ROMITI-5152 format. One record per atom (N, C-alpha, C, O, CB): x, y, z. Coordinates in steps of 0.02 Angstrom, whole numbers, plus 32768, in hexadecimal, padded with zeros to 4 digits. Last residue first. Glycine has a CB too. Layout:
REM residues N
XYZ
...
REM end
This chain:
REM residues 78
FB0769FDEB42
FAF36A44EB3F
FB216A6BEB6B
FB1B6AA8EB70
FAAA6A4EEB54
FB406987EB58
FB276993EB13
FB0E69D4EB0A
FAFE69E7EAD2
FAF46965EB00
FB6F6942EBCF
FB94697EEBAF
FB7F698DEB69
FBAA699FEB41
FBDF6971EBAD
FB2368EDEC09
FB4F68D4EBD5
FB76690BEBB0
FB976902EB7C
FB2668ADEBA4
FAE1693EEC66
FB0A6909EC7E
FB3B68EFEC49
FB7468DEEC59
FAE068D2EC97
FA946993EC07
FAC569ADEC32
FAFE6977EC52
FB3B6984EC55
FA9E69CDEC6A
FA40692CEBD7
FA6E694EEBAB
FAA66974EBD1
FAE06974EBBC
FA47697EEB81
F9F6690DEC49
FA1F68DEEC2C
FA5768FAEC01
FA9168E6EC04
F9F868B2EC06
F9AC6988EC5B
F9DE696FEC8F
FA0F693DEC74
FA4A6940EC85
F9B9694EECC8
F9656986EBE3
F99369B9EBF1
F9C169A5EC24
F9FD69AFEC1B
F97369F5EC04
F9136910EBF6
F9456915EBBE
F97A6949EBCB
F9B5693CEBC1
F9216927EB7B
F8B468DAEC43
F8E868FBEC64
F9266906EC30
F9616903EC41
F8FD68D2ECA4
F8546894EBF6
F84368CFEC13
F87A68FEEC38
F8706938EC48
F81268BDEC3F
F8896868EB53
F88A6856EB96
F87C6898EBC0
F89668CCEBAE
F8CD6833EBA8
F88C6817EAB0
F8766853EADC
F876683CEB26
F8656802EB34
F82A686FEAC7
F8BC67A9EA79
F8BA67E7EA4E
F8AE6823EA7C
F8C4685BEA6E
F88167E3EA15
F9236727EA9D
F8F36750EAB8
F8F96795EA90
F92E67B4EA89
F8FD6755EB06
F9336686EA74
F94666C7EA5B
F91166F5EA75
F8D666ECEA64
F94D66CAEA0D
F9626601EAE0
F932662DEAC7
F94E666CEAAA
F97F6685EAC5
F903663CEAFA
F97A6557EB16
F9996595EAFD
F95E65C0EAD9
F93065A4EABA
F9D96582EAC7
F97864EAEB9F
F9536510EB65
F971654DEB52
F9826576EB7C
F90D6522EB77
F99F644EEBE4
F9B86492EBD1
F98B64AAEB97
F97C6487EB67
FA056491EBBB
F98763CDEBF4
F97963F5EC32
F98A6442EC22
F983646DEC4E
F9A763D8EC71
F9AE637FEB8D
F966637EEB9A
F95163ADEBD7
F91763B4EBEA
F9506334EBA8
FA39638AEB8C
FA0A63ABEB58
F9C863B1EB6E
F9AA63E5EB64
FA076386EB18
FA9B6358EBD5
FA6F6388EBF9
FA3963A1EBCB
FA0F63C8EBDF
FA9763C4EC15
FB14630AEBD0
FAD562EBEBBE
FA9B6318EBE4
FA7362FEEC0B
FAD4629AEBD6
FB90634AEBCE
FB746336EC0F
FB2E6315EC08
FB106306EC3B
FB6F6373EC3D
FBA76364EB43
FBD9633FEB6D
FBBC6325EBAA
FBCD62EDEBBD
FC13636AEB7F
FB2B63ACEB22
FB3C636DEB08
FB6C6346EB2E
FB5F630BEB3A
FB536375EAC9
FB3B6425EB6D
FAFE63F9EB76
FB0F63B2EB5C
FB016381EB7E
FABD6418EB4F
FBB06457EB36
FBAE643EEB7B
FB756416EB88
FB7C63E5EBAE
FBAF6473EBAB
FB7B6470EAB3
FBB9644AEABF
FBB9642CEB02
FBC263EFEB0A
FBF76475EAB8
FB1364C9EACB
FB03648AEAAB
FB406457EAB5
FB36641BEABD
FAF46496EA5E
FB576538EAFB
FB236514EB23
FB1664CEEB0A
FB0F649EEB31
FAE0653BEB23
FBA5655AEA8F
FBC76547EACC
FB93651FEAF9
FBA464ECEB18
FBE26588EAF1
FB4A6578EA28
FB77653FEA20
FB966529EA66
FB9F64EDEA74
FBB06552E9EC
FAFF65E9EA5C
FAE265A5EA50
FB14656FEA52
FB0C653EEA76
FABF65A1EA0F
FB25666CEA69
FB436639EA98
FB2865F6EA90
FB3665CAEAB9
FB3A664DEADF
FB25670DEA2A
FB1966C8EA1F
FB42669CEA4E
FB7E66A8EA57
FB2766B8E9D8
FAF9678FEAA9
FB1D6773EA6D
FB146727EA64
FAFD6706EA92
FB686781EA72
FAC467BEEB1A
FAAE67DCEADC
FAD367C2EA9C
FACC67DCEA64
FAB76827EAE1
FA78674CEB8D
FAB96762EB6F
FAAA6785EB2A
FA846768EB03
FAEB6723EB65
FA416703EC2D
FA356724EBE6
FA786744EBCF
FAA66753EBF6
F9F86761EBEA
F9FD667AEC85
FA3466A7EC75
FA2966C6EC31
FA0D66A8EC03
FA786682EC77
F9B96622ED09
F9A6664AECC9
F9DE6680ECC2
F9EC66AAECED
F958666FECCE
F9CF65EAED82
F9D665C4ED4A
F9BD65E0ED09
F9AF65BCECDA
F9B9658AED56
F9BD665FEDD3
F9F2662BEDE4
FA016606EDA3
FA3B6603ED8F
F9DA65F7EE1E
F99F66E9ED68
F98B66BFEDA0
F9C26687EDA4
F9F06685ED7A
F94066A0ED94
F9F1672CED17
F9AD674CED27
F9916727ED64
F96F6745ED8E
F9776747ECE6
FA9C673CED0D
FA636714ED2B
FA27673CED38
FA28676AED62
FA7866F4ED6A
FAE96754EC71
FAD16771ECB2
FA9A6747ECCA
FA6F6730ECA4
FAB967BBECAB
FB846711EC2D
FB396711EC30
FB26672FEC74
FB486726ECA7
FB1966C7EC27
FC0F6704EC26
FBF1674BEC32
FBA5674CEC2F
FB876782EC2D
FC0D677EEBFD
FC506698EC23
FC4766B6EBE5
FC2666F9EBEC
FC236721EBBD
FC21668AEBBA
FC44666BECAD
FC856686EC91
FC7F66A9EC51
FCA766D7EC45
FCB56650EC87
FBC06649ECA5
FBD26683ECCB
FC12669CECB6
FC1C66D8ECAC
FBD26676ED13
FBC665D2EC53
FBA2660AEC41
FBB0664AEC64
FBAD667FEC44
FB6265FBEC4A
FC206581ECA1
FC306599EC5C
FC0865D7EC4A
FC24660AEC35
FC236562EC27
FBD3656DED14
FC106591ED16
FC2A65ABECD7
FC4765E1ECD3
FC40656AED33
FB636529ECDD
FB5A6565ED01
FB9A6593ED05
FB9965D0ECFC
FB446553ED46
FBA164B5ECAF
FB7A64E4EC83
FB766528ECA3
FB85655BEC84
FB3264C9EC74
FBD8647BED28
FC03648FECE9
FBE364BEECBE
FC0464EEECA8
FC156454ECBD
FB666469ED73
FB996496ED8A
FBC464ADED4F
FBD264E8ED45
FBC36474EDC0
FB29640CED24
FB02644BED30
FB34647CED44
FB3264B5ED2C
FAC86445ED67
FB8863A0ED24
FB7363C1ECE8
FB536405ECF2
FB616433ECCD
FB446396ECC4
FB7D6385EDB5
FBBC6391ED97
FBB063BBED51
FBCA63F1ED49
FBE26349ED8A
FAF46365EDC8
FB1463A1EDE7
FB5363B4EDC6
FB5F63EFEDBB
FB236395EE30
FA93630BEDAB
FAC16322ED71
FAE36360ED89
FAEE638EED61
FA986330ED2B
FA4762F6EE14
FA6A62BDEE00
FA9D62D0EDC8
FACB62AAEDB9
FA386287EDE9
F9FE636EEE1C
FA386365EE46
FA66632AEE34
FAA2632BEE42
FA21635DEE8C
F9CD63A0ED76
F9C36384EDB7
FA066376EDDF
FA3C6374EDC3
F99C6344EDAF
F9B76443ED33
F9DF6400ED31
F9DA63E6ED76
F9E26408EDA8
FA2E6409ED1B
F97464A9ECDE
F95B6487ED1D
F9786444ED1C
F9596413ED07
F90C6484ED23
F994653FEC88
F99C64FDEC92
F98564E5ECD7
F984650DED06
F9E064EDEC86
F99765B1EC03
F97E65A3EC44
F9896557EC4B
F9866533EC19
F93265BBEC4F
F9DD6641EBAC
F9E465F3EBB8
F9C165E6EBFB
F9CC660CEC2A
FA3565D9EBBC
F9D166B0EB2C
F9C3669DEB70
F9C46652EB79
F9AC662BEB4F
F98266B8EB85
REM end
């Protein structure tokens, strides 16, 4: 899971990160909270470094989530 709160002053980077993540297939749980069942750390770190966004972006490995069945269906894992 990736979450971010990037200020308006960094809109270009925020838009680039959001677009890349959505194109990769991450699912938006909320506007700035996206989830994906596969490794994507390198892509997030790369974009975060290019646009100097590192302090605004958090990556998490989620072991359990209450809507897991719904997400598995979205990612065609069941």
